[in-house]
N, C-alpha and C positions, 0 to 999 in steps of 0.2 A: 511330416504327416505319415501315419501308418499305411503301407501297402495290405489292402485287404481285400480277403475272398468272403463273399455273402453266401453262406450255407442256406439253400432254398430246394434241398433235394425234393423233386416231385410236386413243387409249389410255385415254381417262379411263373409270375404273370397272373396267380390267382389270387382271391381274396386274403386267404390265409399267407401268402408271401407277400403281403403289403409293404413290410419292413424292407425286403430286398427291393421290391418294386421302387419304393421310394428312394432308397439309396442310390440304386442303379441310375435315378434320374438326377438326383441332386445332392451332394454332402460336401461342408468344406472341412470336415471334422477328420475324413478317411478320403485316401486315395482308392476308389474302388476299382480294381484291377480284375477281378474275375467273379461270377456265379457259378457257384457248384449244383449244378442239377443234372446228374446223368441221364435222364429222361430228354433232356433238351440239348445235350452237348453238341457243340459244333454248328448249332443254328445261330441266324442273326438275331444278335439281341433286341434290336429295334423292331423285329416283326412280332416278338412277344410282349414287349413292355415298351408302347408308344413314348416318344419322346427319351427313350432312353440315352445315356452317354454310350455312343457307338463303338466305343474303344475297349468297352468290357467283354470279356471273353467268357463263355459258356464252357465250363469244363466239368469233368465227371469225378474227380479224386483230388484230394489235397495233395498228393505229388505233382499234378500238374498245375496247381494253383503255386506251390513253391518254385516249380521251374520259371513262372511268370514273376518272382520277385517277392510273393506275398510274404508277410510275417505277422499278419492277424487273421483272425476268423471271426464273422461277426454272424450271430444266429440271426437269419432273415425273416423267420416267420412269427406270425401272432395267431397263436392257435386258440380255439375257445378253451377259457380256463387259464390259459398261458403256461400249458405243459410242453414241455420237450419231446418231440417225435422220438421214438425209440431207435428210427433208423440214422438218427442225426449223432449217436453215440461215438460209433466208429471214427467218424470225420474230427469229431470235437476231440477224442483220444489221440489220434494222429496228430493233429496241430500242437496240441500239449506236447506231446512227445518231441516235436520239432522245435519247441521252445518259444512257440507263439503265444502273443496275447489273445484271450478270447474275451469277446464283447456280447452281452445278450440282454434282452430287454424283455425276457419271460418272467412269469410270476414263479415258476420253478427255477432256484437260485442254482446256477451252475456250480458256484464258489460252494454250496451246501452238500453238493453231490461227494460223498465218501471217494470215491475213484477220482473224480477230476481234480479234487482237491489235494489229496496225496500226490498226483501226476505232476501238478502245478507247483508244488514245494519241490520235488525231486528235479523238475526240470528248470526250475528259478524263473516262472513265468506268472503273468497274471491274469486273473480272471476278474471282469468287470460285469457286475450285475446292475444296469442301470435302474432297475425299479428299487433294489435295496438301496442306491444311492439318497432316493426321496422318503424313505420310510419315517425318518425322524425329522423331515422337514415340517416345521409345526408354526408357522405365522399364522396369527388370528387376523380376521378381517378388521379393519379399522375405520373405513368410510373415507379413506384417503383418495381412493380411485374418482371420487368426484371433483376432485380438484385437477384431474387430468384433462388436457386440453385437446389431445389429438382426437382424430374422427376415428372411432374403433368400431370395427366391423366384425362380426363373428359369423364365421363360415360353419354352419350346421348341417344336419342331414336327416333324410328320413329312413336310415339305417345305418348300422355300423359298417365297417369297412368300405366304404361308398366314395372316398376320394375327397373328404373334406380338407385334410393335411395338404394333398396335391394342389387342390384349387387355391388355398391360401398361400402355398409356396410361390405359385405362378402369378398370382395377383399381386402379392408383396414385390416381387422382382421387377414385374412390368411398371408397377406406381414409381419405383425407385428409377427406372428407366426413362420416365417421363421428367425426370429432374425434381420429384417430390420426395421428401424423405418419409420412408415406410419401414414399420418394424415388425417382423413376426413375433407372436407370443406362441410358444409351443405349450402343449398340454399332454404330450405322450412321449412314450420313449424314443420313438423314430426321429420325433424333432429334435431331441438331445442328439442322438447319433448323427442327424444331418448339420448338426453344429449350431443351432439357433441358441445364440446366448440367452435369451430369456424364456426360460422353459421349465415348468413344474409338472414334472410327471404325477398328475393327479390321481391315476387308479392306483398308484402305491401308497397314497398318503393317509392318515387317519380321519375320517369323513368331517370331524369338527374344523380341520385345518384346511380343507378343500377350497374353500371360498378366500380364505386367507392367502393360500398359496398363488391362486390365479391374481388375485388383487396386488400381491406383492411383486410379482412379475410387471405386471401392467403399469404398476406406480415406479418401480425402479425403471423401466424403458423409458418412461416420461422424464422422470428427473434426471437420467444420464445422456438421454438422446434428443429428447425435445421434438420426437417426430410429427409431421402433420397427420400422418395414418398409422393405424394399428390393424393388424389381422391376427384375430385369435382363432386358432385351431379347435374346432370340435370334437367332442366325444361321444360316442355311441348316437344315441337318438332318442328325443324326448318321449316318445310314446314306446321304445323297445322294451318287450319284458325282460330281458336279460342285462341290456346296457341302458339302463333310463337315463342317458346324459341331456346336456343342453341347458337344464335349468341353472346349474351351479355357474356355468359361463354367462348366461344373462344376469344371474343375480349378483355376481362378483366382479364382472368385466364393465357391465352397466354399457353394453354395446349401443352404438347411435344407427347402426343399421344391421340386418342380417341378410347373408347369402345362403341359400339352402340347396344343399346337394340333393340330386335326385336321380335314380336309375329306372327310367320308364319300362326297362326290358326285366325288372326284376320283381316277381310276383309275391314271394316269401321273404321272410327276414333272413338274411345270409347266416347260414348254418342251422336254420330253424324251420326244416322242411314243414309246410302245413300250417304255419303261423303267418297270416296274411299282413302285408304292410299295407296300413290305413291309406285312404286317398291322400292325395298331395295337398289338396285343397283343406283337408282337416289339420295337417301340419301347419299350412301358412296361418290358419286361423289361431290355432293354438301358440305358436311362437309369437305372434303379433300382440296376442292378449297378454301373455306372460311378460313381454318386454314392453309393450308400449311404444313399440317400434317398426317400422315396416320392414318386410321382406323385399328387399329391391332387385334381387337378381335369382335366377334357378341355375345353377350349375349342373350341367349334363354330365350322368356317368355313361360311358359307351357299352355298356356289358348287354350283351345280347344284340347289339346292333352292328349292321354292316355299315361301311363308310358312307356310302350313299344314302342310309336310312336318317344320318344325322340330321342335315337341314331341313327334314320335313318334321322329325322328332321335336327339334327346337321351335319350328312354328307352332305345332301342335300344343307345346306347353304353353308358349306364350298367348296364343288364341284361348285357352281354356281357362288361364289363370289371370291374363292381364299383364303379367310380369315378364320383364325381358328375361330370355334364357339363351345361354352361350353355352360352349364348349371349351371346357379349360384346357384341353389339348390342342385346342385349334386357336381360331381368331379371339383374342381377348379385348381388343381395341374398343368396341361398344361397350363392354361391362366396364372398362377402366374410364372411360369418358363419362359414365354415370357416376362412378364413384367420385371422379374428380370434382364433380358438380356439387358434392356434398360440401365439400370444405369451405 
């Protein structure tokens, strides 16, 4: 397993740093040794990223990461439009000069950059653009998903970058710890980086094949593993003006239930100031109408909340919606109990 530093200069713990945040919490594909963010160097990682792997060091340079034994650099940001921040270039350049592997999930492909590609050849190293790997992934929807007997739960959201994948990861792990077989179905580049075997990076696929890509992974997981449960990672948000996701998950994966991720402290869509997020109740109605299934839980995003605000926020959501609310970074037992009753 490669020893990796996650590049998140200026973005560690933020929504743009969600790839870094996710990898710092969990991955089986890489050994995350360090997070590079000079604005937070030396601080306690768990104070910035809740439930982080506490052994991860925050460093300010590639040289520091090298001294910790790193041999791989992962671009840990997911920017609007998927562009590489300009201030990341010196870090990538230095890592390639050391002969390190570079891994990126951005839409802007590092391997297509003239400077970086020449450097990689000169230093005999590899650049892995995760989204490029799925550009020619072209399975077509077959209807085989209707043969899948797993209890399929889609984790969808009221916004992008709101914690859908994190909730799916932790619920999947908790169900397995209860002695039930559960599989995570990834739909984005971070899930692939975290090592989830059944992943289609759908936002790099041609639109005609997105439904087929989702179905392919769900069916493959069923045929190879026969899990009792599947958790399907959502993308974007069904009412989002820029990232209108969710319908492809509902249409292709045919979930048996939905968990809806929500940030009560977030007023506008992330990265789109002035564009208001519709009421939670509207999302519930739309998703239940589209899927003909129930939203069985509301997963809380802590953004803008203090630790002592969380219990009241959960009670308020449940009181107003009639749906069980839980904190995915806290106690999962109540939500897991409800999920187990579905099988």
